[in-house]
N, C-alpha and C positions, 0 to 999 in steps of 0.2 A: 718382408721382400725386397732388402737391398740391393738396390738396382747397378751393373756391371761398370767399372770404369770405363769413362769413354772417354779417346784420346780431347773432347774438349773440356773435361773435367779441369777444372784451377784449385783444385783441395790438392795440399802437401801432403800426402799419406806419412811420411816422416816426421812433418811436425803438430802430427794429433798426437796430447798426450791425459790418459785418465785422469782422471778424477781421482783421489782419494782425499778420503775423510781428513779434518787437523784433531792430532791425537796430541790433550798436551805434555809435556814434555815432565818427569820425577818435575815437585818441584812447584811447580805455576797452578795458582791460585785465584780464580778468574772473583772473588768477593770482594778486592778493590770497585774493580773495574764496573762489576753491578753497585755497592755500596755509595761510586760518583754519580754514575747514571739516577739511582734510585732518590739522593740527595738532587740533583740537577731540579728530577719532576716536584721533590716536594716540594722545593723553597718555591717553585711554577705554583703553585697550585696555590701555597699562602703568600705569594705575591699581588697571582690574580685574584682570588677568590677570599679571602683577606681571613687564613682558616689558621688560625694559632695550631692549631695541635699536626699539622704538615708541616709548615712555619719548621718547629719542636723533632720533628721527621725528621727534616731536612738538618738540623743541626748533629742531629744525633747522625746519622746516615754517615755525614762528611768526619768524624771524628772516626766512625771504623773504616772507612775507607783511606782516612792520613795511616790509622792504625796495625790495614793489612797493604799497605804500599812498598811496592820496595824504588829499594832508593836509583833507580836504573830510571825509573820514569818519570814521563814528565808535568813538572812541579807548577805546568802554568793551569791545568787540569784540572788541581788537588785545589791549588791557589781561587781559584776563579771558581772551587764547588763549596770551595770556606765561605770563601767575602758574598754568594747568593744565596747562599744559607741561610748567614749572619744577618744580613740586607733584606730575607725576609722576615725575619722575625721580629726588625726594630722595625720598620715598614708597618708591621701586623700589628704591632700593638705602637703607635703612630696618628694609626689612622681608630681605635679604640684604645683606650687606656685600661678599659677596667680589668679581671684577673677573668683569666682562660675558664668559662661555667662546663663542667659538667655533667651537663643534662639527663644524663640514661638515672641518672644518682637520685635523682630529686624527683 
C-alpha cells in the first residue's frame, strides 16, 4: 500500500522516470565486446595459471573481437586486448618452452 503524499515529502514526482530495458538497434551486435572480455579473461588465466591453451584461446578471441568491431569503437581496448593475449602466450612459453601437451589423448 502506497502512503499518501504529505507536505513534508521532498521527492519530486515530475522527476520520476520509469525504467525501460535497453533494446539493441538494428545492426548492433555485442559479439565484439563479448570476445574482448573473453580475451581478457583467458589471457589472465594464461598469465596467472600458466595455461597455454587459455593463452591461445585469448589470441583467438582477440582476433574475433577485432574482426567484429566497428570502426567507431575505442581502439585502446582492442589494442590492449591484443597485447595482453600475445604477452600471455609469450610468457607462458618463456616459463616452460615445451610444446603444449594434450593429456586426454594419451
